FIMARBA-993789 format. One line per field, with one value per atom (N, C-alpha, C): residue number from 1; residue in three letters; chain; x, y, z. Coordinates in steps of 0.02 Angstrom, whole numbers, plus 50000, padded with zeros to 5 digits. Layout:
<rs>
num	[NUM; ...]
residuo	[ala; ...]
cadena	[A; ...]
u	[X; ...]
v	[Y; ...]
w	[Z; ...]
</rs>
This chain:
<rs>
num	[1; 1; 1; 2; 2; 2; 3; 3; 3; 4; 4; 4; 5; 5; 5; 6; 6; 6; 7; 7; 7; 8; 8; 8; 9; 9; 9; 10; 10; 10; 11; 11; 11; 12; 12; 12; 13; 13; 13; 14; 14; 14; 15; 15; 15; 16; 16; 16; 17; 17; 17; 18; 18; 18; 19; 19; 19; 20; 20; 20; 21; 21; 21; 22; 22; 22; 23; 23; 23; 24; 24; 24; 25; 25; 25; 26; 26; 26; 27; 27; 27; 28; 28; 28; 29; 29; 29; 30; 30; 30; 31; 31; 31; 32; 32; 32; 33; 33; 33; 34; 34; 34; 35; 35; 35; 36; 36; 36; 37; 37; 37; 38; 38; 38; 39; 39; 39; 40; 40; 40; 41; 41; 41; 42; 42; 42; 43; 43; 43; 44; 44; 44; 45; 45; 45; 46; 46; 46; 47; 47; 47; 48; 48; 48; 49; 49; 49; 50; 50; 50; 51; 51; 51; 52; 52; 52; 53; 53; 53; 54; 54; 54; 55; 55; 55; 56; 56; 56; 57; 57; 57; 58; 58; 58; 59; 59; 59; 60; 60; 60; 61; 61; 61; 62; 62; 62; 63; 63; 63; 64; 64; 64; 65; 65; 65; 66; 66; 66; 67; 67; 67; 68; 68; 68; 69; 69; 69; 70; 70; 70; 71; 71; 71; 72; 72; 72; 73; 73; 73; 74; 74; 74; 75; 75; 75; 76; 76; 76; 77; 77; 77; 78; 78; 78; 79; 79; 79; 80; 80; 80; 81; 81; 81; 82; 82; 82; 83; 83; 83; 84; 84; 84]
residuo	[met; met; met; met; met; met; lys; lys; lys; phe; phe; phe; phe; phe; phe; ser; ser; ser; lys; lys; lys; phe; phe; phe; thr; thr; thr; ser; ser; ser; lys; lys; lys; lys; lys; lys; ala; ala; ala; leu; leu; leu; asp; asp; asp; pro; pro; pro; asp; asp; asp; val; val; val; thr; thr; thr; val; val; val; tyr; tyr; tyr; arg; arg; arg; val; val; val; glu; glu; glu; asp; asp; asp; met; met; met; his; his; his; cys; cys; cys; ser; ser; ser; his; his; his; cys; cys; cys; glu; glu; glu; ala; ala; ala; ala; ala; ala; val; val; val; val; val; val; arg; arg; arg; ala; ala; ala; val; val; val; glu; glu; glu; asp; asp; asp; val; val; val; pro; pro; pro; gly; gly; gly; val; val; val; glu; glu; glu; asn; asn; asn; ala; ala; ala; lys; lys; lys; ala; ala; ala; ser; ser; ser; ala; ala; ala; ser; ser; ser; ala; ala; ala; asn; asn; asn; thr; thr; thr; leu; leu; leu; thr; thr; thr; val; val; val; lys; lys; lys; gly; gly; gly; ser; ser; ser; ala; ala; ala; thr; thr; thr; glu; glu; glu; asp; asp; asp; val; val; val; ile; ile; ile; arg; arg; arg; ala; ala; ala; ala; ala; ala; val; val; val; glu; glu; glu; gly; gly; gly; ile; ile; ile; gly; gly; gly; tyr; tyr; tyr; thr; thr; thr; phe; phe; phe; lys; lys; lys; gly; gly; gly; ile; ile; ile; val; val; val; lys; lys; lys]
cadena	[A; A; A; A; A; A; A; A; A; A; A; A; A; A; A; A; A; A; A; A; A; A; A; A; A; A; A; A; A; A; A; A; A; A; A; A; A; A; A; A; A; A; A; A; A; A; A; A; A; A; A; A; A; A; A; A; A; A; A; A; A; A; A; A; A; A; A; A; A; A; A; A; A; A; A; A; A; A; A; A; A; A; A; A; A; A; A; A; A; A; A; A; A; A; A; A; A; A; A; A; A; A; A; A; A; A; A; A; A; A; A; A; A; A; A; A; A; A; A; A; A; A; A; A; A; A; A; A; A; A; A; A; A; A; A; A; A; A; A; A; A; A; A; A; A; A; A; A; A; A; A; A; A; A; A; A; A; A; A; A; A; A; A; A; A; A; A; A; A; A; A; A; A; A; A; A; A; A; A; A; A; A; A; A; A; A; A; A; A; A; A; A; A; A; A; A; A; A; A; A; A; A; A; A; A; A; A; A; A; A; A; A; A; A; A; A; A; A; A; A; A; A; A; A; A; A; A; A; A; A; A; A; A; A; A; A; A; A; A; A; A; A; A; A; A; A; A; A; A; A; A; A]
u	[50041; 50000; 50043; 50096; 50139; 50172; 50191; 50222; 50172; 50110; 50058; 50047; 50044; 50033; 50091; 50152; 50211; 50214; 50181; 50180; 50145; 50095; 50057; 50086; 50124; 50151; 50221; 50255; 50325; 50332; 50279; 50284; 50289; 50271; 50275; 50344; 50368; 50433; 50427; 50469; 50469; 50510; 50559; 50602; 50568; 50559; 50524; 50564; 50628; 50669; 50667; 50628; 50623; 50557; 50562; 50502; 50505; 50448; 50444; 50406; 50437; 50407; 50392; 50344; 50327; 50366; 50405; 50443; 50428; 50403; 50386; 50439; 50436; 50481; 50547; 50554; 50613; 50598; 50644; 50630; 50679; 50737; 50788; 50834; 50883; 50931; 50973; 50984; 51022; 50982; 50917; 50873; 50874; 50869; 50871; 50935; 50991; 51056; 51061; 51034; 51036; 50996; 50937; 50895; 50929; 50957; 50992; 51051; 51091; 51149; 51126; 51073; 51049; 51024; 50987; 50958; 51010; 51059; 51109; 51154; 51154; 51191; 51154; 51092; 51050; 51071; 51084; 51100; 51042; 51058; 51008; 50988; 51009; 50993; 51050; 51033; 51083; 51091; 51034; 51034; 50973; 50980; 50924; 50925; 50865; 50859; 50800; 50809; 50755; 50736; 50673; 50647; 50608; 50633; 50599; 50535; 50536; 50476; 50419; 50434; 50382; 50371; 50413; 50411; 50417; 50463; 50472; 50544; 50550; 50614; 50608; 50651; 50651; 50710; 50696; 50747; 50749; 50810; 50821; 50858; 50833; 50865; 50816; 50841; 50799; 50786; 50803; 50791; 50716; 50697; 50627; 50604; 50539; 50511; 50527; 50529; 50542; 50611; 50662; 50730; 50738; 50704; 50707; 50671; 50614; 50578; 50622; 50657; 50700; 50756; 50785; 50839; 50814; 50756; 50727; 50705; 50669; 50645; 50701; 50754; 50812; 50849; 50840; 50871; 50820; 50759; 50710; 50660; 50652; 50603; 50543; 50486; 50424; 50416; 50415; 50408; 50335; 50305; 50233; 50218; 50268; 50257; 50261; 50239; 50244; 50193; 50216; 50172; 50134; 50069; 50028; 50000]
v	[49941; 50000; 50063; 50063; 50122; 50137; 50086; 50096; 50128; 50106; 50133; 50208; 50225; 50294; 50339; 50314; 50355; 50375; 50338; 50356; 50423; 50437; 50498; 50557; 50544; 50598; 50617; 50576; 50590; 50646; 50668; 50720; 50789; 50798; 50863; 50873; 50935; 50951; 50950; 50912; 50908; 50963; 50988; 51041; 51108; 51149; 51213; 51262; 51250; 51294; 51275; 51224; 51201; 51226; 51258; 51283; 51260; 51240; 51219; 51273; 51296; 51348; 51319; 51349; 51330; 51377; 51347; 51385; 51354; 51395; 51371; 51390; 51361; 51372; 51334; 51290; 51247; 51187; 51171; 51117; 51058; 51069; 51016; 51025; 50982; 50984; 51048; 51076; 51139; 51196; 51195; 51245; 51237; 51175; 51162; 51189; 51176; 51198; 51274; 51307; 51380; 51410; 51383; 51407; 51395; 51336; 51320; 51367; 51378; 51424; 51494; 51518; 51585; 51590; 51540; 51542; 51530; 51488; 51475; 51535; 51584; 51646; 51695; 51681; 51725; 51715; 51770; 51764; 51732; 51685; 51650; 51582; 51567; 51502; 51453; 51399; 51348; 51298; 51278; 51226; 51235; 51218; 51222; 51163; 51142; 51088; 51103; 51095; 51109; 51046; 51043; 50988; 51016; 51007; 51031; 50992; 50927; 50886; 50904; 50925; 50944; 51019; 51057; 51131; 51157; 51128; 51149; 51168; 51209; 51229; 51220; 51178; 51166; 51203; 51246; 51289; 51278; 51268; 51264; 51326; 51359; 51419; 51471; 51531; 51583; 51640; 51632; 51685; 51696; 51758; 51773; 51756; 51750; 51733; 51788; 51850; 51906; 51902; 51885; 51882; 51820; 51766; 51706; 51720; 51755; 51774; 51817; 51865; 51909; 51870; 51821; 51781; 51739; 51708; 51664; 51705; 51758; 51799; 51837; 51851; 51886; 51846; 51781; 51740; 51715; 51741; 51728; 51673; 51649; 51597; 51627; 51594; 51618; 51590; 51633; 51614; 51620; 51566; 51565; 51565; 51560; 51561; 51493; 51491; 51430; 51379; 51316; 51260; 51242; 51237; 51222; 51153]
w	[50000; 50000; 50000; 50037; 50041; 49974; 49937; 49872; 49824; 49825; 49783; 49799; 49862; 49883; 49863; 49866; 49851; 49778; 49734; 49663; 49653; 49694; 49685; 49724; 49775; 49815; 49794; 49756; 49739; 49688; 49655; 49604; 49635; 49697; 49729; 49759; 49755; 49784; 49860; 49892; 49964; 49995; 49960; 49984; 49972; 50024; 50014; 49971; 49961; 49920; 49846; 49827; 49758; 49729; 49670; 49636; 49563; 49537; 49467; 49428; 49374; 49331; 49263; 49229; 49160; 49113; 49068; 49018; 48949; 48904; 48838; 48787; 48729; 48673; 48678; 48727; 48729; 48685; 48639; 48592; 48596; 48627; 48628; 48688; 48692; 48748; 48747; 48688; 48684; 48715; 48705; 48736; 48812; 48835; 48907; 48937; 48905; 48930; 48932; 48882; 48880; 48937; 48950; 49005; 49072; 49081; 49144; 49155; 49103; 49110; 49130; 49098; 49113; 49185; 49207; 49274; 49329; 49316; 49367; 49380; 49335; 49346; 49391; 49406; 49448; 49521; 49557; 49628; 49666; 49709; 49749; 49720; 49659; 49629; 49645; 49679; 49696; 49640; 49610; 49559; 49515; 49451; 49405; 49357; 49336; 49288; 49244; 49178; 49131; 49093; 49073; 49033; 48975; 48914; 48855; 48843; 48856; 48843; 48890; 48950; 48999; 49003; 48968; 48970; 49041; 49080; 49149; 49164; 49215; 49243; 49318; 49346; 49418; 49448; 49497; 49526; 49601; 49627; 49699; 49720; 49770; 49795; 49818; 49832; 49860; 49811; 49749; 49699; 49689; 49676; 49666; 49595; 49587; 49522; 49471; 49492; 49446; 49415; 49455; 49426; 49383; 49400; 49357; 49292; 49295; 49235; 49189; 49218; 49179; 49145; 49180; 49151; 49093; 49102; 49050; 48989; 49001; 48946; 48912; 48950; 48922; 48868; 48867; 48815; 48764; 48767; 48715; 48726; 48786; 48800; 48836; 48833; 48863; 48933; 48983; 49053; 49072; 49097; 49113; 49187; 49230; 49302; 49335; 49397; 49439; 49415; 49413; 49396; 49460; 49454; 49513; 49510]
</rs>
């Protein structure tokens, strides 16, 4: 029973410093790398990971949504905000 339940709860970030954002216009691994490079240069970001197939950007750290938005949009991608 516990294994069945964990399938549904494992998708949520357990760390309060982790936020998942929706980023569109990423088409390949090169796009993912460009977004990650741009976001990891933002003060307060400890780690970032992008997924073109899911159109998501996962960020760990204390950076605000506004500075992450500026970094993503500054390199030409569409930032849609926090995934709920």
